[in-house]
PDB file of N, CA, C and O in Angstrom, chain B, residues numbered from 101:
ATOM      1  N   UNK B 101      14.354   9.094  -6.137  1.00  0.00           N
ATOM      2  CA  UNK B 101      12.946   9.417  -6.167  1.00  0.00           C
ATOM      3  C   UNK B 101      12.452   9.607  -4.742  1.00  0.00           C
ATOM      4  O   UNK B 101      12.696   8.760  -3.882  1.00  0.00           O
ATOM      5  N   UNK B 102      11.768  10.698  -4.488  1.00  0.00           N
ATOM      6  CA  UNK B 102      11.210  10.920  -3.163  1.00  0.00           C
ATOM      7  C   UNK B 102       9.751  10.497  -3.148  1.00  0.00           C
ATOM      8  O   UNK B 102       9.046  10.575  -4.154  1.00  0.00           O
ATOM      9  N   UNK B 103       9.332  10.059  -2.005  1.00  0.00           N
ATOM     10  CA  UNK B 103       7.942   9.646  -1.850  1.00  0.00           C
ATOM     11  C   UNK B 103       7.147  10.876  -1.438  1.00  0.00           C
ATOM     12  O   UNK B 103       7.441  11.499  -0.417  1.00  0.00           O
ATOM     13  N   UNK B 104       6.142  11.226  -2.229  1.00  0.00           N
ATOM     14  CA  UNK B 104       5.370  12.416  -1.965  1.00  0.00           C
ATOM     15  C   UNK B 104       4.330  12.218  -0.873  1.00  0.00           C
ATOM     16  O   UNK B 104       4.039  13.144  -0.115  1.00  0.00           O
ATOM     17  N   UNK B 105       3.777  11.034  -0.790  1.00  0.00           N
ATOM     18  CA  UNK B 105       2.750  10.757   0.203  1.00  0.00           C
ATOM     19  C   UNK B 105       3.212   9.610   1.080  1.00  0.00           C
ATOM     20  O   UNK B 105       3.814   8.651   0.597  1.00  0.00           O
ATOM     21  N   UNK B 106       2.936   9.707   2.340  1.00  0.00           N
ATOM     22  CA  UNK B 106       3.285   8.652   3.280  1.00  0.00           C
ATOM     23  C   UNK B 106       2.013   8.108   3.904  1.00  0.00           C
ATOM     24  O   UNK B 106       0.980   8.775   3.933  1.00  0.00           O
ATOM     25  N   UNK B 107       2.106   6.906   4.395  1.00  0.00           N
ATOM     26  CA  UNK B 107       1.002   6.308   5.121  1.00  0.00           C
ATOM     27  C   UNK B 107       0.895   7.045   6.450  1.00  0.00           C
ATOM     28  O   UNK B 107       1.833   7.016   7.247  1.00  0.00           O
ATOM     29  N   UNK B 108      -0.221   7.700   6.696  1.00  0.00           N
ATOM     30  CA  UNK B 108      -0.349   8.534   7.891  1.00  0.00           C
ATOM     31  C   UNK B 108      -1.187   7.876   8.985  1.00  0.00           C
ATOM     32  O   UNK B 108      -1.681   8.551   9.889  1.00  0.00           O
ATOM     33  N   UNK B 109      -1.342   6.559   8.898  1.00  0.00           N
ATOM     34  CA  UNK B 109      -2.096   5.890   9.954  1.00  0.00           C
ATOM     35  C   UNK B 109      -1.349   6.027  11.271  1.00  0.00           C
ATOM     36  O   UNK B 109      -0.121   6.092  11.307  1.00  0.00           O
ATOM     37  N   UNK B 110      -2.113   6.070  12.341  1.00  0.00           N
ATOM     38  CA  UNK B 110      -1.540   6.238  13.667  1.00  0.00           C
ATOM     39  C   UNK B 110      -0.611   5.074  13.994  1.00  0.00           C
ATOM     40  O   UNK B 110      -0.952   3.913  13.772  1.00  0.00           O
ATOM     41  N   UNK B 111       0.536   5.391  14.510  1.00  0.00           N
ATOM     42  CA  UNK B 111       1.525   4.370  14.838  1.00  0.00           C
ATOM     43  C   UNK B 111       1.197   3.702  16.157  1.00  0.00           C
ATOM     44  O   UNK B 111       0.727   4.352  17.091  1.00  0.00           O
ATOM     45  N   UNK B 112       1.444   2.418  16.233  1.00  0.00           N
ATOM     46  CA  UNK B 112       1.225   1.661  17.468  1.00  0.00           C
ATOM     47  C   UNK B 112       2.548   1.420  18.156  1.00  0.00           C
ATOM     48  O   UNK B 112       3.498   2.186  17.998  1.00  0.00           O
ATOM     49  N   UNK B 113       2.596   0.367  18.907  1.00  0.00           N
ATOM     50  CA  UNK B 113       3.833   0.016  19.603  1.00  0.00           C
ATOM     51  C   UNK B 113       4.643  -0.920  18.726  1.00  0.00           C
ATOM     52  O   UNK B 113       4.181  -2.009  18.387  1.00  0.00           O
ATOM     53  N   UNK B 114       5.814  -0.517  18.366  1.00  0.00           N
ATOM     54  CA  UNK B 114       6.693  -1.357  17.549  1.00  0.00           C
ATOM     55  C   UNK B 114       6.295  -1.378  16.086  1.00  0.00           C
ATOM     56  O   UNK B 114       5.412  -0.639  15.652  1.00  0.00           O
ATOM     57  N   UNK B 115       6.961  -2.238  15.340  1.00  0.00           N
ATOM     58  CA  UNK B 115       6.719  -2.340  13.911  1.00  0.00           C
ATOM     59  C   UNK B 115       5.571  -3.288  13.609  1.00  0.00           C
ATOM     60  O   UNK B 115       5.335  -4.256  14.333  1.00  0.00           O
ATOM     61  N   UNK B 116       4.871  -2.995  12.538  1.00  0.00           N
ATOM     62  CA  UNK B 116       3.831  -3.909  12.072  1.00  0.00           C
ATOM     63  C   UNK B 116       4.507  -5.130  11.473  1.00  0.00           C
ATOM     64  O   UNK B 116       5.615  -5.027  10.947  1.00  0.00           O
ATOM     65  N   UNK B 117       3.863  -6.275  11.545  1.00  0.00           N
ATOM     66  CA  UNK B 117       4.458  -7.467  10.937  1.00  0.00           C
ATOM     67  C   UNK B 117       4.521  -7.319   9.423  1.00  0.00           C
ATOM     68  O   UNK B 117       3.669  -6.669   8.818  1.00  0.00           O
ATOM     69  N   UNK B 118       5.523  -7.921   8.824  1.00  0.00           N
ATOM     70  CA  UNK B 118       5.650  -7.843   7.370  1.00  0.00           C
ATOM     71  C   UNK B 118       4.739  -8.866   6.727  1.00  0.00           C
ATOM     72  O   UNK B 118       4.316  -9.837   7.355  1.00  0.00           O
ATOM     73  N   UNK B 119       4.447  -8.625   5.461  1.00  0.00           N
ATOM     74  CA  UNK B 119       3.600  -9.518   4.679  1.00  0.00           C
ATOM     75  C   UNK B 119       4.322  -9.772   3.374  1.00  0.00           C
ATOM     76  O   UNK B 119       4.583  -8.839   2.614  1.00  0.00           O
ATOM     77  N   UNK B 120       4.648 -11.022   3.106  1.00  0.00           N
ATOM     78  CA  UNK B 120       5.375 -11.349   1.886  1.00  0.00           C
ATOM     79  C   UNK B 120       4.418 -11.888   0.848  1.00  0.00           C
ATOM     80  O   UNK B 120       3.488 -12.630   1.163  1.00  0.00           O
ATOM     81  N   UNK B 121       4.658 -11.505  -0.396  1.00  0.00           N
ATOM     82  CA  UNK B 121       3.820 -11.948  -1.505  1.00  0.00           C
ATOM     83  C   UNK B 121       4.710 -12.162  -2.724  1.00  0.00           C
ATOM     84  O   UNK B 121       5.645 -11.396  -2.954  1.00  0.00           O
ATOM     85  N   UNK B 122       4.428 -13.174  -3.484  1.00  0.00           N
ATOM     86  CA  UNK B 122       5.185 -13.429  -4.707  1.00  0.00           C
ATOM     87  C   UNK B 122       4.420 -12.845  -5.891  1.00  0.00           C
ATOM     88  O   UNK B 122       3.229 -13.103  -6.066  1.00  0.00           O
ATOM     89  N   UNK B 123       5.116 -12.063  -6.692  1.00  0.00           N
ATOM     90  CA  UNK B 123       4.544 -11.460  -7.891  1.00  0.00           C
ATOM     91  C   UNK B 123       5.471 -11.740  -9.060  1.00  0.00           C
ATOM     92  O   UNK B 123       6.688 -11.828  -8.893  1.00  0.00           O
ATOM     93  N   UNK B 124       4.898 -11.879 -10.229  1.00  0.00           N
ATOM     94  CA  UNK B 124       5.761 -11.992 -11.399  1.00  0.00           C
ATOM     95  C   UNK B 124       6.472 -10.650 -11.580  1.00  0.00           C
ATOM     96  O   UNK B 124       5.916  -9.611 -11.222  1.00  0.00           O
ATOM     97  N   UNK B 125       7.681 -10.652 -12.124  1.00  0.00           N
ATOM     98  CA  UNK B 125       8.399  -9.395 -12.326  1.00  0.00           C
ATOM     99  C   UNK B 125       7.606  -8.397 -13.177  1.00  0.00           C
ATOM    100  O   UNK B 125       7.672  -7.189 -12.950  1.00  0.00           O
ATOM    101  N   UNK B 126       6.865  -8.909 -14.146  1.00  0.00           N
ATOM    102  CA  UNK B 126       6.095  -8.015 -15.020  1.00  0.00           C
ATOM    103  C   UNK B 126       4.957  -7.330 -14.256  1.00  0.00           C
ATOM    104  O   UNK B 126       4.724  -6.134 -14.427  1.00  0.00           O
ATOM    105  N   UNK B 127       4.245  -8.094 -13.407  1.00  0.00           N
ATOM    106  CA  UNK B 127       3.153  -7.513 -12.625  1.00  0.00           C
ATOM    107  C   UNK B 127       3.697  -6.527 -11.599  1.00  0.00           C
ATOM    108  O   UNK B 127       3.121  -5.460 -11.387  1.00  0.00           O
ATOM    109  N   UNK B 128       4.812  -6.889 -10.961  1.00  0.00           N
ATOM    110  CA  UNK B 128       5.429  -5.979  -9.982  1.00  0.00           C
ATOM    111  C   UNK B 128       5.845  -4.682 -10.655  1.00  0.00           C
ATOM    112  O   UNK B 128       5.662  -3.608 -10.083  1.00  0.00           O
ATOM    113  N   UNK B 129       6.397  -4.758 -11.848  1.00  0.00           N
ATOM    114  CA  UNK B 129       6.803  -3.554 -12.583  1.00  0.00           C
ATOM    115  C   UNK B 129       5.590  -2.670 -12.871  1.00  0.00           C
ATOM    116  O   UNK B 129       5.674  -1.446 -12.771  1.00  0.00           O
ATOM    117  N   UNK B 130       4.461  -3.290 -13.228  1.00  0.00           N
ATOM    118  CA  UNK B 130       3.244  -2.510 -13.472  1.00  0.00           C
ATOM    119  C   UNK B 130       2.774  -1.834 -12.185  1.00  0.00           C
ATOM    120  O   UNK B 130       2.418  -0.656 -12.195  1.00  0.00           O
ATOM    121  N   UNK B 131       2.772  -2.576 -11.083  1.00  0.00           N
ATOM    122  CA  UNK B 131       2.378  -2.001  -9.794  1.00  0.00           C
ATOM    123  C   UNK B 131       3.291  -0.832  -9.428  1.00  0.00           C
ATOM    124  O   UNK B 131       2.819   0.224  -9.008  1.00  0.00           O
ATOM    125  N   UNK B 132       4.605  -1.028  -9.590  1.00  0.00           N
ATOM    126  CA  UNK B 132       5.567   0.025  -9.244  1.00  0.00           C
ATOM    127  C   UNK B 132       5.364   1.268 -10.108  1.00  0.00           C
ATOM    128  O   UNK B 132       5.495   2.390  -9.617  1.00  0.00           O
ATOM    129  N   UNK B 133       5.049   1.081 -11.376  1.00  0.00           N
ATOM    130  CA  UNK B 133       4.833   2.213 -12.270  1.00  0.00           C
ATOM    131  C   UNK B 133       3.624   3.039 -11.816  1.00  0.00           C
ATOM    132  O   UNK B 133       3.683   4.268 -11.770  1.00  0.00           O
ATOM    133  N   UNK B 134       2.538   2.352 -11.484  1.00  0.00           N
ATOM    134  CA  UNK B 134       1.330   3.051 -11.055  1.00  0.00           C
ATOM    135  C   UNK B 134       1.548   3.740  -9.706  1.00  0.00           C
ATOM    136  O   UNK B 134       1.104   4.871  -9.508  1.00  0.00           O
ATOM    137  N   UNK B 135       2.221   3.068  -8.790  1.00  0.00           N
ATOM    138  CA  UNK B 135       2.517   3.661  -7.486  1.00  0.00           C
ATOM    139  C   UNK B 135       3.400   4.888  -7.650  1.00  0.00           C
ATOM    140  O   UNK B 135       3.163   5.915  -7.014  1.00  0.00           O
ATOM    141  N   UNK B 136       4.408   4.788  -8.494  1.00  0.00           N
ATOM    142  CA  UNK B 136       5.303   5.917  -8.742  1.00  0.00           C
ATOM    143  C   UNK B 136       4.546   7.096  -9.344  1.00  0.00           C
ATOM    144  O   UNK B 136       4.769   8.246  -8.967  1.00  0.00           O
ATOM    145  N   UNK B 137       3.650   6.801 -10.282  1.00  0.00           N
ATOM    146  CA  UNK B 137       2.837   7.862 -10.894  1.00  0.00           C
ATOM    147  C   UNK B 137       1.964   8.555  -9.850  1.00  0.00           C
ATOM    148  O   UNK B 137       1.671   9.745  -9.967  1.00  0.00           O
ATOM    149  N   UNK B 138       1.546   7.795  -8.816  1.00  0.00           N
ATOM    150  CA  UNK B 138       0.733   8.357  -7.742  1.00  0.00           C
ATOM    151  C   UNK B 138       1.595   9.065  -6.696  1.00  0.00           C
ATOM    152  O   UNK B 138       1.073   9.733  -5.804  1.00  0.00           O
ATOM    153  N   UNK B 139       2.916   8.916  -6.811  1.00  0.00           N
ATOM    154  CA  UNK B 139       3.828   9.576  -5.880  1.00  0.00           C
ATOM    155  C   UNK B 139       3.951   8.882  -4.540  1.00  0.00           C
ATOM    156  O   UNK B 139       4.294   9.514  -3.541  1.00  0.00           O
ATOM    157  N   UNK B 140       3.670   7.563  -4.509  1.00  0.00           N
ATOM    158  CA  UNK B 140       3.767   6.823  -3.254  1.00  0.00           C
ATOM    159  C   UNK B 140       4.565   5.541  -3.466  1.00  0.00           C
ATOM    160  O   UNK B 140       4.784   5.105  -4.596  1.00  0.00           O
ATOM    161  N   UNK B 141       4.993   4.952  -2.362  1.00  0.00           N
ATOM    162  CA  UNK B 141       5.737   3.698  -2.451  1.00  0.00           C
ATOM    163  C   UNK B 141       4.794   2.562  -2.840  1.00  0.00           C
ATOM    164  O   UNK B 141       3.576   2.680  -2.707  1.00  0.00           O
ATOM    165  N   UNK B 142       5.363   1.480  -3.313  1.00  0.00           N
ATOM    166  CA  UNK B 142       4.566   0.318  -3.682  1.00  0.00           C
ATOM    167  C   UNK B 142       3.799  -0.217  -2.465  1.00  0.00           C
ATOM    168  O   UNK B 142       2.623  -0.564  -2.580  1.00  0.00           O
ATOM    169  N   UNK B 143       4.451  -0.283  -1.315  1.00  0.00           N
ATOM    170  CA  UNK B 143       3.780  -0.767  -0.107  1.00  0.00           C
ATOM    171  C   UNK B 143       2.580   0.089   0.267  1.00  0.00           C
ATOM    172  O   UNK B 143       1.518  -0.438   0.598  1.00  0.00           O
ATOM    173  N   UNK B 144       2.745   1.403   0.215  1.00  0.00           N
ATOM    174  CA  UNK B 144       1.636   2.294   0.546  1.00  0.00           C
ATOM    175  C   UNK B 144       0.534   2.224  -0.502  1.00  0.00           C
ATOM    176  O   UNK B 144      -0.646   2.354  -0.176  1.00  0.00           O
ATOM    177  N   UNK B 145       0.915   2.018  -1.759  1.00  0.00           N
ATOM    178  CA  UNK B 145      -0.086   1.883  -2.824  1.00  0.00           C
ATOM    179  C   UNK B 145      -0.941   0.637  -2.572  1.00  0.00           C
ATOM    180  O   UNK B 145      -2.164   0.678  -2.703  1.00  0.00           O
ATOM    181  N   UNK B 146      -0.282  -0.472  -2.208  1.00  0.00           N
ATOM    182  CA  UNK B 146      -1.016  -1.707  -1.935  1.00  0.00           C
ATOM    183  C   UNK B 146      -1.917  -1.564  -0.704  1.00  0.00           C
ATOM    184  O   UNK B 146      -3.046  -2.054  -0.704  1.00  0.00           O
ATOM    185  N   UNK B 147      -1.424  -0.897   0.343  1.00  0.00           N
ATOM    186  CA  UNK B 147      -2.252  -0.682   1.531  1.00  0.00           C
ATOM    187  C   UNK B 147      -3.467   0.185   1.202  1.00  0.00           C
ATOM    188  O   UNK B 147      -4.575  -0.089   1.663  1.00  0.00           O
ATOM    189  N   UNK B 148      -3.253   1.222   0.409  1.00  0.00           N
ATOM    190  CA  UNK B 148      -4.357   2.093  -0.005  1.00  0.00           C
ATOM    191  C   UNK B 148      -5.382   1.305  -0.803  1.00  0.00           C
ATOM    192  O   UNK B 148      -6.586   1.439  -0.585  1.00  0.00           O
ATOM    193  N   UNK B 149      -4.905   0.491  -1.719  1.00  0.00           N
ATOM    194  CA  UNK B 149      -5.786  -0.341  -2.526  1.00  0.00           C
ATOM    195  C   UNK B 149      -6.614  -1.276  -1.642  1.00  0.00           C
ATOM    196  O   UNK B 149      -7.821  -1.421  -1.841  1.00  0.00           O
ATOM    197  N   UNK B 150      -5.963  -1.902  -0.674  1.00  0.00           N
ATOM    198  CA  UNK B 150      -6.664  -2.802   0.239  1.00  0.00           C
ATOM    199  C   UNK B 150      -7.700  -2.076   1.080  1.00  0.00           C
ATOM    200  O   UNK B 150      -8.811  -2.574   1.255  1.00  0.00           O
ATOM    201  N   UNK B 151      -7.353  -0.906   1.602  1.00  0.00           N
ATOM    202  CA  UNK B 151      -8.303  -0.123   2.395  1.00  0.00           C
ATOM    203  C   UNK B 151      -9.517   0.284   1.566  1.00  0.00           C
ATOM    204  O   UNK B 151     -10.653   0.205   2.034  1.00  0.00           O
ATOM    205  N   UNK B 152      -9.269   0.718   0.333  1.00  0.00           N
ATOM    206  CA  UNK B 152     -10.372   1.117  -0.542  1.00  0.00           C
ATOM    207  C   UNK B 152     -11.296  -0.060  -0.834  1.00  0.00           C
ATOM    208  O   UNK B 152     -12.513   0.112  -0.898  1.00  0.00           O
ATOM    209  N   UNK B 153     -10.735  -1.244  -1.011  1.00  0.00           N
ATOM    210  CA  UNK B 153     -11.553  -2.429  -1.268  1.00  0.00           C
ATOM    211  C   UNK B 153     -12.386  -2.791  -0.041  1.00  0.00           C
ATOM    212  O   UNK B 153     -13.557  -3.147  -0.174  1.00  0.00           O
ATOM    213  N   UNK B 154     -11.797  -2.704   1.153  1.00  0.00           N
ATOM    214  CA  UNK B 154     -12.574  -2.958   2.366  1.00  0.00           C
ATOM    215  C   UNK B 154     -13.752  -1.992   2.464  1.00  0.00           C
ATOM    216  O   UNK B 154     -14.872  -2.410   2.757  1.00  0.00           O
ATOM    217  N   UNK B 155     -13.507  -0.698   2.218  1.00  0.00           N
ATOM    218  CA  UNK B 155     -14.572   0.293   2.254  1.00  0.00           C
ATOM    219  C   UNK B 155     -15.657  -0.034   1.232  1.00  0.00           C
ATOM    220  O   UNK B 155     -16.847   0.090   1.520  1.00  0.00           O
ATOM    221  N   UNK B 156     -15.240  -0.454   0.036  1.00  0.00           N
ATOM    222  CA  UNK B 156     -16.210  -0.789  -1.013  1.00  0.00           C
ATOM    223  C   UNK B 156     -17.105  -1.936  -0.565  1.00  0.00           C
ATOM    224  O   UNK B 156     -18.277  -1.999  -0.936  1.00  0.00           O
ATOM    225  N   UNK B 157     -16.552  -2.841   0.232  1.00  0.00           N
ATOM    226  CA  UNK B 157     -17.303  -3.981   0.744  1.00  0.00           C
ATOM    227  C   UNK B 157     -18.102  -3.651   2.007  1.00  0.00           C
ATOM    228  O   UNK B 157     -18.759  -4.521   2.579  1.00  0.00           O
ATOM    229  N   UNK B 158     -18.038  -2.387   2.435  1.00  0.00           N
ATOM    230  CA  UNK B 158     -18.774  -1.967   3.617  1.00  0.00           C
ATOM    231  C   UNK B 158     -18.078  -2.276   4.927  1.00  0.00           C
ATOM    232  O   UNK B 158     -18.711  -2.310   5.982  1.00  0.00           O
ATOM    233  N   UNK B 159     -16.780  -2.499   4.860  1.00  0.00           N
ATOM    234  CA  UNK B 159     -15.980  -2.823   6.052  1.00  0.00           C
ATOM    235  C   UNK B 159     -15.093  -1.628   6.374  1.00  0.00           C
ATOM    236  O   UNK B 159     -14.406  -1.109   5.494  1.00  0.00           O
ATOM    237  N   UNK B 160     -15.101  -1.187   7.629  1.00  0.00           N
ATOM    238  CA  UNK B 160     -14.246  -0.085   8.049  1.00  0.00           C
ATOM    239  C   UNK B 160     -12.840  -0.620   8.299  1.00  0.00           C
ATOM    240  O   UNK B 160     -12.658  -1.489   9.151  1.00  0.00           O
ATOM    241  N   UNK B 161     -11.834  -0.112   7.565  1.00  0.00           N
ATOM    242  CA  UNK B 161     -10.459  -0.562   7.795  1.00  0.00           C
ATOM    243  C   UNK B 161     -10.003  -0.225   9.211  1.00  0.00           C
ATOM    244  O   UNK B 161     -10.348   0.828   9.747  1.00  0.00           O
ATOM    245  N   UNK B 162      -9.233  -1.115   9.806  1.00  0.00           N
ATOM    246  CA  UNK B 162      -8.755  -0.910  11.181  1.00  0.00           C
ATOM    247  C   UNK B 162      -7.323  -0.416  11.240  1.00  0.00           C
ATOM    248  O   UNK B 162      -6.709  -0.441  12.306  1.00  0.00           O
ATOM    249  N   UNK B 163      -6.796   0.018  10.154  1.00  0.00           N
ATOM    250  CA  UNK B 163      -5.413   0.496  10.170  1.00  0.00           C
ATOM    251  C   UNK B 163      -5.097   1.248   8.924  1.00  0.00           C
ATOM    252  O   UNK B 163      -3.975   1.727   8.760  1.00  0.00           O
TER     253      UNK B 163
END
């Protein structure tokens, strides 16, 4: 499966720190299905979701 959309935020110096989260296998499968339907990776789907929520709260995302 190819990823149709990539995170196009401007790159900084080095890699961003990783963020680990525990999900039930069933919830992760649902997230992966929706991300796949959108043509993006699960990580990018979660970042997009987080950015949209910040905007909804009136906060400008910084990345």
